[in-house]
N, C-alpha and C positions, 0 to 999 in steps of 0.2 A: 365367065365361069363362077359358079357360086362357091363361096368359101364355107368350109365346114365349121360349125360352132359347137361341135360335140364336146370339146375339152374346156370350154369357157364356162365359169360358174355363173349362175343366175344372179342378177343384181340384188335380188332380195336376200340371197345367201351372203353376199358381201356385206350388206347392212347388218345382217344377223351376226356376222363374225365381228364387226366393229363393236356392236352392242355387247357381245360376249367378252371381248377384250377389255372394254371399259368396266364391265361388271367384275372381271377378275382383278383389275387394278384397284377398284374400290374395296374388294375383299382383302387384298394385300394391305392396303392402307388401314383397313379395319383391324386386321390381325396385328399390324405394327402397333396400333394404339391399344389393342386389347391387353388388359392386365396392367396398363399404365395409369389407370384411374386412381388406385390406392397410392401409387407413387406420387402422382400430382397432388393428391390430398395431403400427403405427408410433407411434401415440399411447401405447400400453402401454410400448414401449421408451423413449420420451422420459420417461415418468413414473417409470420404475423404474431402468433401467440408467444413463441420463444424469442422473438425480437421486439417484444412489447416496449422495453425501455428505449429502443431506437425510435420507434414510431412516436412515443410520447415526447421525446426531445425534438423530433422533426416537426410535429404538429404544434409545439409550443414556440417555435421560432416566430418572431414578430412579423416577418415577411412571408409567412405561409398561412394559408387558410383553406379549408375544405372547398369552399365555393370558388375562390379565385384560382386555386392551384390543383383542381381535381385531375387535370390531365397529367401534371407532373407526378402527383401522388400515385396515380394509376400506373404510370411508367415505372416508378420506383418499385411498386409491388410486383409488376411483371418481371423486372430484372432480378429481384430477390428470389422470387419463386423459381425463375428460370435457372438461376445458379444452383440452387439446391436440387432441382429436377435434373439438371445436367449431370451432376455427380452421382445421384441415385440411379440415373439411367445407365451411365457407363459401367456401373457395378451390378447391373441387373442379371446376376447369375445365382444359381443355388448357393445359399449360405452367405455369399459375399455381400449382397445388398442388405440383407437383414443385419449382418454384422456391422456394416457402416451405419445403418439407421440406429441401432442400439448404442453404438459408440457416440453418435451425435446426441442422443437423448441423455446419456450419462454425462456428457460434457456441457450441453446447453442448458439442461435443467437446473443444476446448481448455479451456473452463471446468471440465469434469469432471476433466481431467488435473491442472490446477494446484490445484483444490480437494481432490481425493482424495490427491494425492501430497505436496503441500506444506502443506496445511491453510489455504491463503489464501482470502480472500473478495474477490470482484471488486466492491469498492465504488468510489465516485468517486475516492478517493485512489489506488487501484490502477489505475484507468483513466488517471489523470494520470501515474503512474509508467510505464505501458506506452507512452503516447504521447510522453513527454518523455525517455525513456531513449535512450542512444546505441546505435548498431548493434552495437558489440562486446558490450555488456551483454545486448542482446536475443539475440545469437547464442549466448551461453552457455546459454540456455534450450532451444536446439534440440538436445537430446540424442537419442541413439538410442532411448531409452525413449519420449520424446515423439513422435518420428517414427513409431515402431511403433504408438503409441496412435492417431495421426492416420490411419495406414493402416487399422487395424482398425475404428475407430469413426467415421471421417469419410469417408475416400476410398472404401473398399469399399461401405459402405451408399449413399453418393451415387451411385456407379457403377451399382449395382443399381437404384436408383430411376430413374435417367435411362434405362437400357436397358429397363425394364419397359414393355410396351405396355398401353394401356388404352383401352377404347372409351367414348365419351361420347354422351349423348343430345343432341338439338337444344338449343340454348342456353336457350330458354324453359322446356322441360321439365326441363333440368338445374338451372336456377335454382330452380324450384319444389321439386324433390327436395332440393336443398341446404338451402333454407330450412326445409323440413319436418323434415329430419333434424337440423338445428341446433336447431330449436325443441324437438324431442323430447330432445335432449341437454341443453339448458338445464333442461328439466323434471326430468330425472334428477338433474342437479347440484343444483338447488334442493330437490328432495325429499330427497336424501341429506343436504344441509346442514341442512335442517329437522329431520330425524330425529336427527341427532347434534349439534345446535346446542350443547347444554350442554357436551359434551366439547370442541368446537372453541373455544368461548368461554373455557373454563378453561385449555386448553393455550395458546391465543393470548395470553391475558393473562399467564400465568406464564412463558412461554418465547418472548417476542417475537423473540429472536435467530434462531429457526428460519427466518424469512423470508429471512435473509441467504443461506441455502443453497439456495433455490429457483432452479433453473436452467431458463430463462435470465431469469426475470422480474426478479431483483434486479440482474443485470448490465445489463439494458436500462434500468432505473430509474437506475442509476449513470451510464450514458452520458449520459442526459438531464440529470442533476444536474451532471456535469462540464461539459457544454456551457453550462448555465445559469450556473454559477459563473465559468467562465473565458472564455466567448466572447460573451456578450451585451454590450450597450453598456457600455464601461468609461469611467469618469470619472477625471480626474486625482486622485491621492490627496489627501485632506484634510491640510493642514499640521498638524503636531503640535508641541506645546511652543513656541509662538511667543513665549512669555515667557522662553525659555531663554537663559542667558548663562553664560560661564565665570567662576567666582568670581575677582574681582580680588585677593582676599586669600588666594590659594591657597598663596603662599609657596614655589613651586617654583623651585629653582635651575637645573634642567636641563629641556630639552624631553623630552616623554614619547614613548616608543616602545612601543606595545602590539601584541601579536599574539593574535588569537583564532583558534583552530584548531577547525574543525567536523569532528568525527570522523564515521565512517560505520560503522553497524551494530556498534558496540563496546559490548558488554554488560558491566556492572560485575563480574559473577560471575567473569570470566576474567582479571581484573587481579590479579597477585600483590600489588600495593600494597593491595588490599582484602582480602587473606587467602587468595587462591587458592593451592592447594597447589603449583602449578607456578611456576617462576620466569619469568614472562612480562614482567617489568619490571626486568631486571637493571641497566639504566643509570639509569633514573629514581629507583630507590631510593637511589642515591648522591647525588641532588640534593636541595636544600632545597625540596621541593615539598609541596603539600597535596593529598591525594587524598580527594575527598568520597565517602564510601562509600554514601550514601543519596541519590543524584541520580536524578531521574526526568524523562523526556521528555514533551513535550506532544503527541506524535504517534508513529505507528509506521511511517511512511514518510518519505523525504526530502521528497517533494512536500508532505506535510502538516506536518512538523515544522520544516522550514527557515524558512518565513515566520514561524512562531510563535516561533522562538528570538529573533528581533530585533524582535518586535512588543511593543507596550505592553499588549496584552490578556492577562490571565491565562488559564490553560488552561480554566477553567470557562466563560469567555465567548468563547473563541477559535474562529474558523473561518478557513479560508483566504480566503474571500470577505470577511469582516470585516476581516482584516488588510490585504488589498489595498486597502481603501478609505482607509487612512491611511499617512502616512509612517512609516518605522521609525527605530530608534535610529541607524543609519548615516547616514540623511538629516539628522538633527538635528546629529550631530557634524560632518558636512561643512559644514553651514550655519554652524556656529560657528567654522570655520577649521581643523578637523582634516583632514589629508590622509588620505583613506580609499582603500585598495586592496583589491579582492577578486581573489584568484588561485584558479583552479578546476582541480582534477584529477578532477572528478566530472562528472555529466551537465550541470548548470547550477546557477545560483543561485536558481532557482524564483521569479524576480521580485524578489528582495530587493535585487539590485545594479543595478537598472535606471537609477539616477540617480547612481551613483558610478563610479569608474574600475574597469574589469573586464578581467581577463586570463584566457583559457582556454588551458591547456597543450596543445600539439600536438607531434607527433613532428618536424615539420619545423623547429620552433624550438629543438630541443635542440642543444647544441654537438656538433659531429661527434666530437670527441675523447671525449665522455662519453656519447654516445647509446647505446652498447652496454651500459654499466653502469646507465643510468637507465631502460632500457626493454627489453622482451622480448615477443615474440609480439604486437606491436602495443599492448602495455600500457605506460603511463608510470608509473613508481614515484613514490610521494609525495615522495621526496627531491628530485625536480625542482622542487617548489614553492619551494625555498630558493634557486634560481638567480637571480643578478643582483638580489637584494634591496638590495644596497648602492647600486645605481643609483637606486632609489626614495628611499633615505635622502638621497643627495647632492642629488637634485633638489628636496627639500623640507627643506633643512637648518634653516630658520628656523621650522618648524611642528611641532606635535605630530602624531604619526602613529598610525594604526591599520591594521594589515594583517590581513585575514581570509584564512586558508588553508583551502580546502575539500578534504579528503582523499578518496581512493578507499577508504582504510582497510581495512575487513573486509567489503567488499561481496561477497555471495554471488551465485550458488552456486559460482563458480570461485574459491574462496579461495586456491588455490595460485598464481593469477596475480597476486596483490596484493603479493607480496614477491619480492625478488631471491633467486637460488638459495642464497646464503650464509645465509639466514634460515630454511631448512627444517630447523630443529633437532629438532623433535618428529616422530618417525617411528614407524610407517609413516604416511605422509600421503596422504589421498585426493586424486587428481589429475584427477578428473572433474567433471561438472556435475550428474549424477543423484544429488543428495545423499541422497535417500530410499533409494538402493541402497547407500550407503556404510556401512561398519561404524561403530559409535559411536566407537570408538577412532580410526579414520582421519579421521573428520570433525572431531572435536575437535582432533586434532593439526594439521590443515590450518588450522582457525580460530585456534588458539593461535599459530601461526606468524605470522599477520597482526597479532596483538596484540604479538608480539615485535618485528615490524618497526615498528609504530607507536611502540613504546618507543624504538627507535633513532632514528626520525625526530624525535620530540620532544626527545630528548637533543641531537641535532645543532642543532635550532632554539635550544635554550638556550645552546649554545656560541656561536652567532651573536649572540644577545642580549648575552652576557657580553663578547664582543669589542667591542661598541659601548657598553659601560657607562661609558667615560670621557666620552663626549659626551652620553649620554642615560640617564635612568632608564627602566626597562622592566618589563613584566609579560608573562606568557603565561597564557592561560586556554584549556583544552581541554575541550570537551564534545561527546559524540557526539550525532548527530541522533536516534537511536533504538537499540534493542538488536537482538538476533537470537535466533531459536529454532534449536536444533541437534538437533531430533528429539524433544524432550521432549513426551510425550503425542501423538506422531505429527505434530507441527507443525514446519515448517521455515521458514527465512528470516524475514520480518516482514510488516507491513501488515495485520494483523488490526485490526478496529475497536478504538479505545482502551478502550472500556468492557468488552471481553471479552478483551483481549490478556493473555497470560501475563506474569509478571514479567520473563522473559528479554527481552521486546521493549520494555519501557519503563524498566527499571532500567539506567542507563547509566554509562559511565566519565566522570569529571569531575575535572580536575586544574588546579591553579593554581600559579604561581610568580611571585615578585616579587624584583627586584634589591635588593641592600642599600641602594643609593641611594634607591630608591623608599620603602623603609621609613623611612629617615632623614628624608626630606622630609615625609612624611605623619605621622610619629609613629606608624607602624603596625608592629606586631609580628607577623610571620607565625606565630610559635610560638603566639600566642593564637588565631589562626584554626585552626591545626592541632589545637588542643585541641577544636575544635568540628567536626571532620571528619565525625563520625557524625550530625550534625544533618541533617534532611531538607531538601534543596534541589531546585531544578527549573529548567526552562527559563524559568520566570517571573522568575528572578533576573537573567537576562542583560541585559535592557533597563536595569534600574536600576543594576546593577553597572557597566556601561559608562559610564553618566552619572556615577556616583560616581567612577570612576577618572579621568575627565577634569574633575572638579570642576565639573560642570554644575549650575547652580541652576535649578529649574523647579518649578511646582506639580505637574507630573506625576510627579516623582521621589518614590519611596517608599523611605525608608531601611530599612524592614523587609525589603525584597527586595534589599538590597545585600550581597553576600558579605563585603565588608570590614567592614561594621557588625556581623557576627557575632562579630568579635574584640573588640568593646567590652564 
């Protein structure tokens, strides 16, 4: 019997159905990718142009070359583009994707500028500097070059993104397409990472610093770390040196007047006291001072270094968070009866002076007769730190005194604003804020003029101490918080992480002076200390030196870190 084939499709129809299904699948894939081109282009821009400092560092590695490592470099590019594309794809909804893209532009654009022009890294200390600086310092960074950079790489791209019209599928279908596209992207990233794993592992272990230049991931991590360190629940600082007492056998005939000057951005290399070819210290060279030629800072920014200067923690164990958990040397001295004053011409004391008497210089407090000579263009010159100190002495005539003066010093980038016109000795001097556009000669001239003014300021301070020598023995110690880069290897200003900072940012100016009466009372010979001026010292010495100067006895005191003990 013959079987009926009436209900069976013709073979040609089956082939046509397969072709139609394949065609529909291709159309679905096309629709999945449709509209993703601009997203991919934006991801490519973020991974290349906005991460230019990262690529520059990577390509300058001695073990990396375009010819020999083309595969690894291509894999790195694919992964970076993939990461940006992944997040932009997941947020591919009306308003949401554009919002994320604009936020990335607002974040990555300024980071790109400061990283590529000044060589800085946006770590948690830099975040602290940015948030804790005053408005005048912040305004100095708003240069024409910076504004032009914002216009070209932030404002214009953001405007184009906002104006661009885009059609979207219904929410459910759009979500499915986004998830599928994101999954495919993760597969590409994973496959690329697997294929080049050996290279990534080797480079990652050998050059971990490269992660510091990834924009914006390291900046976002730094914001989180800043918040964690500075704004999570704070506890009162733990008491320190509760066994401390002032030696009853100190044998001092007079009360002690001490001044500790916190310098700002003053690098050792530009002090003529240390052998610099220019005469930047004409007044101090006439004084009986000791300039320590090998002094080093514990940090590369004010926010990082200042708490460390007065902390008991050595640099190898130090962090801002750890230091904040304890009292500092100023707290100890005040508890023992020393009258401590902190007077500030900088942004703040960074938490060091929270429990002592604190004064912040302001324009309205300057004597009207001297306001014109002590300030200019809204800037107060450091000489104003010396105003009315006699009143503090008179109010505490029966106590030992310690006065901390926090300078504006050599704070960049507007070096020319840190000194009165009379101290513009070295010419031509750069008078702008775009330091990367200044000539080498002009920039160094501007910086050297700030060191010249610091020399004048410290000499005036010594005159004041000498004028009070009949009533008090006295000392002055000057140490900068950190140094400064002036274009060496394309790096400017400061704040690089300590482990990778150039010598210019951590090798600092450090000076000491002692009155004749102080030496007589202590049996101390400044000449013996001067003979040790080339010995390595650091911020680690400050805590123990101040305890030693006021004859404090405590288990925490380490005589090996007391500057005076170097003379023995």
